[in-house]
C-alpha positions as CSV (number, residue, x, y, z in Angstrom):
1,M,7.9,21.2,-115.8
2,R,5.8,22.7,-113.0
3,S,2.3,21.4,-112.9
4,V,-0.7,23.7,-112.9
5,R,-1.6,22.9,-109.4
6,E,1.9,24.1,-108.2
7,S,1.9,27.2,-110.3
8,P,2.1,30.7,-108.7
9,V,-1.3,31.5,-110.3
10,H,-2.9,28.6,-108.6
11,R,-1.3,29.5,-105.3
12,A,-2.6,33.0,-105.7
13,L,-6.1,31.9,-106.5
14,M,-6.2,29.5,-103.5
15,T,-4.9,32.2,-101.1
16,T,-7.4,34.8,-102.5
17,G,-10.2,32.3,-102.0
18,G,-9.2,31.7,-98.4
19,F,-9.1,35.4,-97.7
20,A,-12.5,35.9,-99.4
21,A,-13.9,33.1,-97.3
22,F,-12.7,34.8,-94.1
23,V,-14.3,38.2,-95.2
24,I,-17.6,36.5,-96.1
25,G,-17.6,34.6,-92.8
26,C,-17.1,37.9,-90.9
27,I,-20.0,39.5,-92.7
28,V,-22.4,36.5,-92.4
29,R,-21.4,35.5,-88.9
30,P,-20.3,38.5,-86.9
31,D,-20.9,36.5,-83.8
32,A,-18.2,34.1,-84.8
33,T,-15.8,37.0,-85.6
34,L,-16.5,38.5,-82.2
35,G,-15.8,35.1,-80.6
36,L,-12.5,34.8,-82.5
37,V,-11.4,38.1,-81.1
38,V,-12.7,37.8,-77.5
39,L,-12.0,34.1,-76.9
40,G,-8.7,34.3,-78.7
41,G,-7.6,37.2,-76.5
42,L,-8.6,35.3,-73.4
43,F,-6.9,32.0,-74.3
44,V,-3.8,33.6,-75.6
45,V,-3.3,35.2,-72.2
46,L,-4.1,31.8,-70.4
47,E,-1.5,30.0,-72.7
48,R,1.1,32.6,-71.8
49,V,0.4,32.5,-68.1
50,F,0.0,28.8,-67.7
51,P,1.8,27.2,-70.7
52,L,2.2,23.5,-71.2
53,R,4.9,24.2,-73.7
54,R,6.7,27.4,-74.9
55,Q,5.4,27.9,-78.4
56,K,4.6,30.7,-80.8
57,V,1.1,32.2,-81.0
58,L,1.4,32.8,-84.7
59,R,2.3,29.1,-85.5
60,P,2.2,27.6,-89.0
61,G,-1.4,27.4,-90.1
62,F,-2.6,30.1,-87.7
63,A,-4.3,32.2,-90.4
64,T,-5.9,29.2,-92.1
65,D,-7.4,28.0,-88.7
66,C,-8.8,31.5,-88.2
67,V,-10.6,31.1,-91.5
68,H,-11.9,27.8,-90.2
69,F,-13.1,29.5,-87.0
70,V,-15.3,31.9,-88.9
71,F,-16.3,30.5,-92.3
72,D,-16.9,26.9,-91.2
73,E,-19.8,28.2,-89.2
74,V,-21.4,29.3,-92.4
75,L,-20.9,26.1,-94.3
76,A,-21.5,23.7,-91.5
77,G,-24.7,25.6,-90.6
78,L,-26.1,25.1,-94.1
79,V,-25.2,21.4,-94.1
80,L,-26.7,20.9,-90.6
81,A,-29.9,22.7,-91.5
82,A,-30.3,20.4,-94.5
83,A,-29.7,17.3,-92.3
84,L,-32.2,18.4,-89.7
85,L,-34.9,19.2,-92.2
86,T,-34.4,15.9,-93.9
87,V,-33.8,13.5,-91.0
88,V,-35.8,14.8,-88.0
89,P,-39.3,14.5,-89.6
90,L,-38.6,10.9,-90.6
91,L,-37.4,9.9,-87.0
92,Q,-40.2,11.8,-85.3
93,V,-42.7,9.4,-86.9
94,V,-40.8,6.5,-85.3
95,V,-40.6,8.0,-81.8
96,S,-43.9,8.0,-79.9
97,D,-45.4,11.3,-78.7
98,V,-45.7,9.7,-75.3
99,V,-41.9,9.9,-75.0
100,R,-41.9,13.6,-75.7
101,E,-44.8,14.2,-73.4
102,C,-43.0,12.4,-70.5
103,I,-39.9,14.5,-71.0
104,G,-41.9,17.7,-71.0
105,L,-43.7,16.8,-67.7
106,Q,-40.5,16.6,-65.8
107,P,-39.0,19.5,-63.8
108,R,-37.0,21.9,-65.9
109,W,-33.7,21.2,-64.2
110,V,-34.1,17.5,-64.7
111,V,-34.8,18.0,-68.4
112,V,-31.7,20.2,-68.7
113,L,-29.5,17.6,-67.0
114,E,-31.0,14.7,-69.1
115,G,-30.4,16.7,-72.2
116,L,-26.8,17.4,-71.4
117,L,-26.1,13.8,-70.5
118,L,-27.9,12.3,-73.5
119,G,-26.1,14.9,-75.7
120,E,-22.8,13.9,-74.3
121,I,-23.5,10.2,-75.0
122,A,-24.8,10.9,-78.5
123,G,-21.8,13.1,-79.2
124,Y,-19.4,10.4,-78.0
125,W,-20.8,7.9,-80.5
126,G,-20.9,10.4,-83.2
127,H,-17.3,11.3,-82.6
128,R,-16.3,7.6,-82.3
129,A,-18.0,7.0,-85.7
130,T,-15.8,9.5,-87.4
131,H,-12.8,7.5,-86.3
132,E,-14.1,4.1,-87.1
133,I,-16.1,4.6,-90.4
134,G,-13.8,5.3,-93.4
135,I,-15.9,7.9,-95.2
136,L,-16.4,9.9,-92.0
137,W,-12.7,9.7,-91.0
138,R,-11.8,11.1,-94.5
139,F,-13.3,14.4,-93.3
140,H,-12.4,14.1,-89.6
141,R,-8.7,13.5,-90.0
142,L,-8.2,17.1,-91.1
143,H,-8.8,17.9,-87.4
144,H,-6.3,15.3,-86.3
145,S,-3.6,16.6,-88.7
146,I,-2.9,19.4,-86.2
147,E,0.5,19.0,-84.7
148,T,0.6,22.0,-82.4
149,M,-2.1,22.0,-79.7
150,D,-3.5,25.3,-78.8
151,W,-6.9,27.1,-78.3
152,L,-7.2,27.5,-82.1
153,A,-6.6,23.8,-82.9
154,P,-10.2,22.7,-82.5
155,N,-11.3,24.9,-85.3
156,R,-9.4,23.0,-87.9
157,R,-12.4,21.0,-89.0
158,H,-14.0,20.2,-92.3
159,P,-17.5,21.7,-92.5
160,V,-18.9,18.3,-93.3
161,D,-17.3,16.9,-90.2
162,M,-18.5,19.7,-88.0
163,A,-22.0,19.4,-89.3
164,F,-22.0,15.6,-88.7
165,A,-20.8,16.1,-85.1
166,R,-23.5,18.6,-84.4
167,A,-26.2,16.6,-86.1
168,S,-25.3,13.5,-84.1
169,V,-26.2,15.5,-81.0
170,A,-29.1,17.7,-82.2
171,I,-31.1,15.1,-84.1
172,P,-31.7,12.7,-81.3
173,L,-32.4,15.5,-78.8
174,I,-34.9,17.2,-81.1
175,V,-36.6,13.9,-81.9
176,L,-36.9,13.1,-78.2
177,G,-38.6,16.4,-77.6
178,F,-35.8,18.4,-75.8
179,S,-36.2,22.2,-76.3
180,V,-34.0,24.4,-78.3
181,P,-32.5,26.2,-75.2
182,T,-31.5,22.9,-73.8
183,I,-29.7,21.9,-77.0
184,A,-28.2,25.4,-77.3
185,A,-26.8,25.0,-73.7
186,H,-25.1,21.8,-74.7
187,F,-23.4,23.4,-77.7
188,A,-22.4,26.5,-75.8
189,I,-20.7,24.5,-73.1
190,K,-19.1,22.3,-75.6
191,R,-17.8,25.2,-77.6
192,F,-16.0,26.8,-74.8
193,Q,-14.7,23.6,-73.3
194,G,-13.6,22.5,-76.8
195,L,-11.2,25.5,-76.9
196,L,-10.0,24.8,-73.4
197,V,-9.2,21.1,-73.8
198,H,-7.2,21.8,-76.9
199,A,-5.4,24.8,-75.4
200,N,-1.7,24.8,-74.6
201,V,-2.4,25.1,-70.9
202,R,-1.0,23.0,-68.1
203,L,-4.1,22.5,-65.9
204,D,-4.0,20.1,-63.1
205,A,-7.5,19.4,-62.0
206,G,-6.5,16.6,-59.6
207,P,-9.2,13.9,-59.1
208,L,-11.6,16.0,-61.2
209,T,-9.5,15.0,-64.2
210,W,-11.4,11.7,-64.2
211,L,-14.8,13.5,-64.1
212,I,-14.5,16.6,-66.3
213,A,-12.6,16.8,-69.7
214,T,-9.4,18.8,-69.3
215,P,-6.5,19.6,-71.6
216,E,-4.6,16.6,-70.2
217,F,-7.5,14.3,-71.1
218,H,-8.1,15.5,-74.6
219,H,-4.4,16.0,-75.6
220,W,-4.1,12.2,-75.4
221,H,-6.9,12.0,-78.0
222,H,-4.6,13.9,-80.4
223,A,-1.4,12.1,-79.3
224,D,0.8,10.6,-82.0
225,H,1.3,7.5,-79.9
226,P,0.1,3.9,-80.5
227,D,-1.5,3.6,-77.0
228,A,-3.7,6.6,-77.6
229,I,-5.2,5.6,-80.9
230,N,-9.0,5.9,-80.9
231,K,-9.2,6.9,-77.2
232,N,-10.9,9.7,-75.2
233,Y,-13.8,10.5,-77.5
234,A,-15.9,12.3,-74.8
235,G,-16.4,16.0,-75.0
236,Q,-17.1,16.8,-71.4
237,L,-17.2,13.6,-69.3
238,P,-14.3,11.2,-69.3
239,L,-16.5,8.7,-67.5
240,V,-18.4,8.1,-70.7
241,D,-15.1,6.9,-72.2
242,W,-14.5,4.7,-69.2
243,L,-18.1,3.3,-69.6
244,F,-17.4,2.3,-73.2
245,G,-13.8,1.1,-72.8
246,S,-12.0,4.0,-74.6
247,L,-10.4,5.9,-71.7
248,H,-6.7,6.5,-71.8
249,L,-5.3,8.8,-69.1
250,P,-1.8,7.8,-68.0
251,R,-1.4,10.5,-65.4
252,P,0.7,12.5,-64.8
253,T,2.3,12.2,-68.3
254,W,1.4,14.3,-71.3
255,P,1.9,13.4,-75.0
256,E,5.1,14.4,-76.6
257,R,3.8,14.6,-80.1
258,Y,0.5,15.2,-81.8
259,G,-1.0,14.3,-85.2
260,C,-2.3,11.3,-87.2
261,G,0.8,10.5,-89.2
262,V,-0.1,12.7,-92.2
263,Q,-0.2,16.4,-92.7
264,A,-3.1,18.2,-94.4
265,P,-2.4,20.5,-97.4
266,S,-1.9,24.1,-96.3
267,G,-4.5,26.7,-97.0
268,Y,-8.2,26.8,-96.4
269,L,-9.6,25.9,-99.9
270,A,-7.0,23.1,-100.2
271,Q,-8.2,21.6,-96.9
272,L,-11.8,21.8,-98.1
273,I,-10.9,19.9,-101.3
274,W,-8.6,17.4,-99.6
275,P,-11.2,14.7,-98.5
276,F,-12.7,14.7,-102.1
277,Q,-9.4,13.9,-103.8
278,R,-9.3,10.6,-105.5
279,S,-5.9,9.7,-104.0
280,Q,-7.3,10.4,-100.5
281,R,-10.3,8.3,-101.1
282,G,-8.0,5.4,-101.9
283,R,-5.9,5.9,-98.8
284,V,-9.0,5.8,-96.6
285,K,-10.3,2.6,-98.2
286,A,-7.0,1.0,-97.5
287,A,-7.5,1.3,-93.7
288,V,-10.3,2.9,-91.8
289,C,-8.9,4.1,-88.5
290,P,-6.1,6.5,-87.7
291,G,-2.9,4.9,-86.6
292,E,0.7,5.3,-85.8
293,S,2.9,7.9,-87.4
294,S,4.9,6.7,-90.4
295,Q,8.1,7.9,-88.5
296,P,9.7,6.7,-85.3
297,A,8.8,8.7,-82.2
298,S,12.3,10.1,-82.0
299,A,12.5,11.3,-85.5
300,P,11.7,14.9,-86.4
301,R,8.8,15.6,-88.8
302,P,9.7,17.0,-92.2
303,E,9.3,20.7,-92.6
304,N,8.7,23.1,-95.4
305,V,7.5,20.5,-97.9
306,T,5.0,21.5,-100.5
307,S,1.5,20.3,-99.8
308,A,-0.5,17.8,-101.8
309,L,-2.1,20.7,-103.7
310,G,0.9,22.9,-104.0
311,V,-0.7,25.4,-101.6
312,D,0.9,26.6,-98.4
313,D,0.5,29.5,-96.0
314,A,3.3,31.6,-97.4
315,A,1.1,34.4,-98.4
316,W,-0.1,34.6,-94.8
317,G,3.4,34.6,-93.5
318,E,3.3,30.9,-92.5
319,G,5.0,27.7,-93.5
320,G,3.4,24.4,-94.6
321,S,4.6,20.9,-94.8
322,S,3.4,17.4,-95.9
323,H,4.4,13.9,-95.0
324,S,5.8,11.7,-97.7
325,H,3.9,8.7,-96.2
326,E,0.7,8.3,-94.4
327,A,0.1,5.6,-91.8
328,I,-3.4,4.5,-90.8
329,G,-3.8,1.6,-88.5
330,G,-0.1,0.8,-88.7
331,L,-0.3,0.5,-92.5
332,K,2.2,2.7,-94.3
333,L,0.9,4.0,-97.6
334,P,3.3,5.4,-100.3
335,D,2.9,8.7,-102.1
336,D,0.3,8.9,-104.8
337,G,2.6,10.6,-107.2
């Protein structure tokens, strides 16, 4: 007997909810919608002219990731605002006004550079925390479930994960007295570069690859390879990874496979619910960090398997799949059913 969560009615409701989220996001955040169209057009051209791999633009999960691009900005913005209003006043009491005054007395260009560098280091540790702390990885692994790297891949994020990443940068910079334009500059650079480093683009930056984050650098962060686990956290500067011992850049090779050994359920609402499922909480408790795939590197991934919530992208003209096993930290975990 088919369960309620696999019924056509449930699928229809989840699909309708995803479409509604996209429409609401377009209305509330027209800037994000414009960015989806303009930046999407730019990167689609780049990926066609300088492709790393020949792959379809309308890949499985494309529509769902478009919803993430727009509507996550709404949800993450609310969570981030709540975090800033709660945490910043508490920390400002701890940090002396002298620190903020000293920063304010420096030349503008020095302040901007300091803000970008401190933001990069703070972002590094925030990102690293999402891999090494179980409750944070529960939300972050949605991003690492992507198995096709392209310009849209960085947008598969849970709003809680996105808000935490931004808060890890914004909170220390605000507390230290950096201005809103300086913080906004950091996020603007990171937003564009985030699309670039995930893109399906073969970009050889030569020696600059060790100084500036490129697709080659960040693709290894998403690699389904034991040597690449918990590596390359930095957003813009690989030297930060080198400084803290997490750099992995075996030039000139590129990863052959991507993912974290488990596929997320298909569909936007299903992916929002995924970290809160009791079965997923149990899996994360078993082992904190992402690890090797549950399959040998030479084995093909299963396709067209119903997701954990019985929701796929069929209504969007897409296919979905789910692993029968998840592996975290080399520990294989059986299905929950």
